[in-house]
C-alpha positions as CSV (number, residue, x, y, z in Angstrom):
1,M,3.5,28.0,170.1
2,S,6.5,25.7,170.5
3,M,9.9,25.8,168.8
4,R,10.9,23.1,166.4
5,P,13.5,20.7,167.8
6,N,16.2,21.8,165.3
7,M,15.8,25.4,166.4
8,K,16.1,24.4,170.1
9,Y,19.4,22.6,169.4
10,G,20.6,25.5,167.3
11,I,20.0,27.9,170.1
12,I,21.6,25.7,172.7
13,F,24.6,25.1,170.4
14,S,25.0,28.9,169.9
15,V,24.9,29.6,173.6
16,V,27.5,26.9,174.3
17,I,29.8,28.3,171.6
18,I,29.3,31.9,172.9
19,V,30.1,31.0,176.5
20,V,32.6,28.1,176.3
21,V,34.9,29.2,173.5
22,P,35.9,32.5,175.2
23,I,36.5,30.7,178.4
24,I,38.8,28.1,176.7
25,I,40.7,30.9,174.8
26,G,41.0,33.0,178.0
27,F,42.3,30.0,180.0
28,Y,44.9,29.3,177.3
29,M,46.1,32.9,177.2
30,L,46.4,33.0,181.0
31,N,48.8,30.1,180.9
32,N,51.1,31.2,178.2
33,V,54.8,30.8,178.8
34,V,56.4,34.2,178.5
35,D,59.5,34.7,176.3
36,P,62.6,35.2,178.6
37,D,63.5,38.4,176.7
38,E,60.2,40.0,177.8
39,I,61.1,39.4,181.5
40,M,63.2,41.6,183.7
41,V,64.6,40.0,186.9
42,T,65.4,42.8,189.3
43,R,66.4,40.8,192.3
44,T,67.7,37.3,192.9
45,E,68.3,35.7,196.3
46,F,69.8,32.3,196.6
47,S,70.5,30.3,199.7
48,P,70.7,26.6,200.5
49,D,67.2,26.8,201.9
50,L,65.3,29.4,199.8
51,I,65.3,30.8,196.2
52,T,63.6,34.1,195.5
53,L,63.2,36.0,192.3
54,Q,61.6,39.4,191.8
55,G,60.9,41.1,188.5
56,G,58.4,42.3,186.0
57,F,57.7,42.5,182.3
58,A,59.3,44.7,179.6
59,D,55.9,45.8,178.2
60,S,53.2,47.5,180.1
61,I,50.4,45.1,179.4
62,S,51.6,41.6,180.4
63,R,50.4,40.1,183.6
64,Y,52.0,37.4,185.8
65,H,50.0,34.2,186.3
66,G,52.4,31.7,187.8
67,Y,55.5,29.6,187.0
68,Y,56.8,26.1,186.3
69,L,60.0,24.7,187.7
70,S,62.3,22.0,186.4
71,H,65.8,20.8,187.5
72,R,68.4,19.1,185.5
73,N,72.2,18.7,185.9
74,N,72.6,21.2,188.8
75,S,70.6,23.8,186.8
76,L,67.2,25.1,187.7
77,F,64.8,26.2,184.9
78,I,61.9,28.6,185.5
79,Q,59.1,29.2,183.1
80,I,57.0,32.3,183.8
81,K,53.3,32.1,182.9
82,G,51.6,35.3,181.8
83,S,49.2,36.8,179.5
84,K,48.5,39.9,177.5
85,L,44.9,40.0,178.8
86,P,44.3,42.7,181.4
87,I,42.5,40.2,183.6
88,G,43.9,39.4,187.0
89,G,47.5,38.8,187.6
90,S,50.0,41.6,188.2
91,K,52.7,43.4,186.3
92,D,55.4,42.5,188.8
93,F,56.1,39.2,190.4
94,T,57.9,37.7,193.4
95,I,58.6,34.0,193.2
96,S,59.9,32.3,196.3
97,F,60.3,28.5,196.8
98,S,62.2,26.1,199.0
99,N,65.5,24.8,197.6
100,T,64.8,21.1,197.5
101,Y,67.1,20.7,194.6
102,G,70.4,20.5,196.5
103,N,73.4,21.9,194.6
104,V,72.2,24.5,192.0
105,D,75.0,26.1,190.0
106,E,72.8,28.0,187.5
107,I,69.3,29.4,187.2
108,Y,67.7,30.0,183.8
109,L,64.5,31.5,182.6
110,L,63.0,29.2,179.9
111,G,60.6,30.1,177.2
112,R,59.0,28.1,174.4
113,G,61.3,26.1,172.1
114,N,65.0,26.8,172.8
115,A,64.6,30.3,174.3
116,K,66.5,30.7,177.5
117,K,68.1,33.4,179.6
118,K,70.7,32.9,182.3
119,I,70.0,34.8,185.5
120,L,72.3,33.2,188.0
121,P,75.2,33.5,188.3
122,N,74.9,36.9,186.7
123,P,75.7,36.7,183.0
């Protein structure tokens, strides 16, 4: 007994939807830029060679998944990536990178839209 061609394609389509859609949604959620008001920076070290930030999230569920950097007019902007999914990542983070930007007067956490929070010099 063989399946009709339409039924085969329906099953294949269903399996693809069941597998692929959650993966796409999960990937999107893991790369969300976190609102700066949800981030607590507990330590900042700044030198001509190295910049280090340590911190965590205000809520107990968010997980750290990386960051983006940008530099403009002697200001450094950091966007923290995170998710509300309890998959991978950690509640706390340490970000450390070489200071290849030269003279940096201010460091900000940036969120989506116009959300930003100054972290250096201390507000």
